[in-house]
C-alpha positions as CSV (number, residue, x, y, z in Angstrom):
1,X,221.4,51.9,-42.7
2,X,221.4,51.4,-46.5
3,X,219.5,54.2,-48.5
4,X,216.2,52.6,-50.2
5,X,216.0,53.1,-54.0
6,X,212.7,54.0,-55.6
7,X,212.0,52.6,-59.0
8,X,210.4,55.7,-61.0
9,X,211.0,54.2,-64.6
10,X,208.3,54.8,-67.0
11,X,208.0,50.9,-67.4
12,X,206.7,50.9,-63.8
13,X,203.0,51.5,-64.8
14,X,201.6,51.7,-68.2
15,X,198.0,52.6,-67.0
16,X,196.9,56.3,-67.5
17,X,194.3,57.4,-64.9
18,X,190.9,58.3,-66.4
19,X,188.4,60.8,-64.9
20,X,184.8,59.4,-64.4
21,X,182.5,59.9,-67.4
22,X,179.6,62.5,-66.9
23,X,178.2,61.8,-70.3
24,X,175.1,59.8,-68.6
25,X,174.3,62.9,-66.4
26,X,172.3,65.8,-68.2
27,X,171.0,68.9,-66.3
28,X,167.8,70.1,-67.3
29,X,167.8,73.8,-68.7
30,X,165.4,75.0,-65.9
31,X,168.0,74.8,-63.2
32,X,169.8,78.1,-62.7
33,X,171.7,77.9,-59.3
34,X,174.8,76.3,-58.7
35,X,173.4,74.6,-55.5
36,X,170.3,73.4,-57.3
37,X,172.6,71.8,-60.1
38,X,174.7,70.2,-57.6
39,X,171.9,68.6,-55.6
40,X,170.3,67.5,-58.9
41,X,173.5,65.9,-60.1
42,X,174.2,64.2,-56.9
43,X,170.7,62.7,-56.7
44,X,171.0,61.5,-60.3
45,X,174.4,60.0,-59.6
46,X,173.6,58.3,-56.5
47,X,170.1,57.2,-57.3
48,X,168.5,59.3,-54.6
49,X,169.3,60.1,-50.8
50,X,167.9,61.9,-47.8
51,X,169.0,65.0,-46.3
52,X,171.7,63.6,-44.3
53,X,173.2,62.0,-47.3
54,X,173.1,65.4,-49.0
55,X,174.5,67.3,-46.2
56,X,177.4,64.9,-45.5
57,X,178.3,64.3,-49.4
58,X,177.9,67.9,-50.5
59,X,178.8,69.8,-47.2
60,X,175.6,71.8,-47.5
61,X,173.6,73.0,-44.5
62,X,170.1,71.6,-44.0
63,X,168.7,75.1,-44.3
64,X,170.2,75.4,-47.7
65,X,168.9,72.1,-48.9
66,X,165.3,72.1,-48.0
67,X,164.3,75.2,-50.3
68,X,166.5,73.5,-53.0
69,X,164.6,70.3,-52.8
70,X,161.3,71.9,-52.6
71,X,162.0,73.7,-56.0
72,X,163.3,70.5,-57.5
73,X,160.0,68.9,-56.4
74,X,157.7,71.6,-57.2
75,X,159.2,71.6,-60.7
76,X,158.6,67.8,-61.0
77,X,162.5,67.1,-61.3
78,X,162.7,65.4,-58.0
79,X,160.2,63.0,-56.3
80,X,160.0,62.6,-52.5
81,X,159.5,59.0,-50.9
82,X,159.5,59.2,-47.1
83,X,162.6,60.9,-46.2
84,X,164.2,59.9,-49.6
85,X,164.6,62.3,-52.8
86,X,165.0,60.7,-56.1
87,X,165.3,61.9,-59.7
88,X,161.7,61.8,-61.2
89,X,161.2,59.5,-64.1
C-alpha cells in the first residue's frame, strides 16, 4: 500500500477563523453572580428558552436555575411567558 501524502501548504486555505462577536450582548450592571450572567446571556443570545433548554445548554441543575430566573424576573430583567423565559424589553 502506498503512503498517503497530505497537502499542508499555506495555499490550501486562506480563510482565518473568526470568533463570534459579542458586541450586541450587554450585561446589566446589577448582575453579580457568574450563574446569573450566564443565564441572562443565554436568554439574550437565544431569544429565550425554558428550563429544559437552559439545563441542557448550560449544564446547570434545575435547583440552581429556578432561583436565578426568579431573581432576574423580580429585577425586571426577564419575563416569563408560560414555561418560556425571555429578556424583558
